[in-house]
C-alpha positions, 0 to 999 in steps of 0.5 A: 564044187565051191570053187567052180561056183565062184567063176560064174558069179564073178563073170556075172558081176563083170557082165553087169558092170559092162552093161551099166557102163554101156547104158551110161554111155548110151544115155550120155549120147542121147543127152547130147541129142536132147535139147537142154533147157533154154535159159531164155525160156526157163520159168520161175514160180511166184514164190521164187520171184517174190523171194528174189524181189524181196532180196533185191529190195532189202539190199537196196533199202539197207545199202544204197544212199538213195539221194533222190527219192524219199523212203516213202516214194521208194517204197511206193515204187517197190510196192507197185513193181512187186504187185506185177509179179506172176507165176511162170515168169522168165528171167527176162520178164522178171527183169522187166519188173525190177529194172524200172525200180532200179532206174528210179533211184537216179543212180548211174552206178547202180545197175541190174543185169542178166545172169551169167547163164543168160549172158553166155546164151546171148553171146552164143545165140543172141539175135537182134534188130538188123539195123544200126540206128541213131536217135536225133531229136527223138527221131530214129534213123538208120545209120547202117543196114545189116539186113537184105531189105531195101532200107536206105541209110538215112531212112527214118524208122517210124515204128517197130512191130507196131510200137511207135518210136516215142513209145519205144524210147520211153520204155528204154529211158525208164529202164536205163540208169543215170545220176539224178535227172540226167538224160544225156547218159541214157541217150548216149547208151541208146545211140551206141547200144540200141540193139542190146537194150531193145532186146532186154527191155522191149522184145526179142522176136525172130522178126521185125515189122519195120515201118519207115520213110526213105530220105527226103520222102514222105511216103511210109514203107513197110517191110519185115526183116528177120533178126540177126545173130551179131556178137558185136551187138551184145552188151549188158547194162553193166559192161557198157561202162567197160566198153573197149577203148580203141587206140591210146587211152590218152594222147595229145595233138599239138597244132600251131595255135592250139593243142588237143588232149584226149583222155578216154578213161581214168580207170586204173586198169587202163592208166598206169600212173607212172607212165601217165604222169610222165606223159602229162609232164612232157605234154604240158612242158611242150605247150609251155615251150611252144607258147601254145595259147589254146588247149582243148581237153576232150573228155567225151566217152570217158566213163571215169575210173579212179580219182587220182588220174583226174586229180593229176590232170586237174593240177595242170589246169589250175593256178591256185591250190584247190581241194578235189573232194569234199566227201569221199572214202578214207582211201582218198582222204589226201584229195580233200587237201588242196591240190597244188598247181603242177609245174608248167600248168596251163594258163591259156584258154581252155575248151572242154568237150563233154557228152553223156558218157563223161561220167563218174570221176570225169563228172567230178573233174568237170564240176571242179573245172566249172566251179573254178571257172576253168575253161569253156564247156562244149558239147552235151551235159556231162553224164556225171556231176559233182555228186557221185555214188559208188563203193558198189557191192555185187549181189546175185539174186538167189533164184533167177541169178540176176546180178546187181551192182549196188552203190553204197557210198557218196563221193562229192567234189569240193564245189558249190552252187552247181545244179543238183542232180545234173552234170555240167551244162555246157556253155555251148550245147552242140549235138550231132545231126544225122548228117554229122553221123553219116559223114563222120563230122565232129561238130563239137570239136569244130565248135571249139576250133571255131571259138579259138579262131575267133578268139572267144 
């Protein structure tokens, strides 16, 4: 009898295991049908938001160099933003609170950006304004229409969802970062990533009520267009600095009366120093051999990188030894010593093209060239200048998981008498017009060639 009772007990245990497994699979199947919590809709308690804000404030106060604000002014800004926290805010609503405080630091190397989960969500599901636009003299124009609405290219957008363009650009400028008082860097971002930053800092609706005027018409039209899913519009305020470089990172063109050298990045991941040095040696030797009298250095859209490639280019553009850094981290101590002119250094007329994305290390190089009277600057104020911060630390806020890249060090080029808080101001300020954008003209390059032809 004892052995007979064991069999049904064992069978009963097996049956329970089978039922549990079946139930587990059933629940798993139901889970697939049930919508997960949308990261865009997830809310946080006031206590969680206050904890994250305090963490951010402490990190900035203890680590950031804070070159342009007094401690008192910085505290007032933090206090004002902290008072706007409310229970039940989403990640993006909290982002709207902390972002202006970071922007107020006047540090283009310090940026706060969305969480990894939100980033993944936007890559998969993000929807944006279906118009590609350009800002010209603070007016917003349609560069490409991705909607089905009859909005001709070249139309001026007067308002979006009831907000006039000046209000929208004001919000965006208050949230984007730049060194000191620089604005060209911010406008560069708006002209290349308007849809993304509009999503972050203004709104992200399912549809947009657009008021616009057609080219050469004064009449205002109104239309409602749905948002579109477009992964190419995705960009965080940090990844902007690492936008893909199309074509070769550096290359030259040699013409009869002038040469043009384009360098799109000084990042170590993009520029292999051995190949780079070999290329510059060959390029400048060719200029010497052919007795080319004019050189255009194109540093537009060059967000910077490490100083060594920039310093090596500097050696080909100077005639006397000159130090690169006045103040820098110990790993760049050698650049505080005079950089010697390279063999076959260029001694003809030099023209330097810059814009708002000529930032960081590129700003250092531009400042050095300006200080030593090397070249004529054409284009827009460079995004970076003689004083740059970096040595950044990556920080993730505990609850919302917003991320901040906080600069901790100051790098100063060996110059003086240049305006503080600004990039290099061009000798010839040339901006793109709407027609330049639409027709693919390059008025800054055209100006350099014009000056060369005139012998100026």
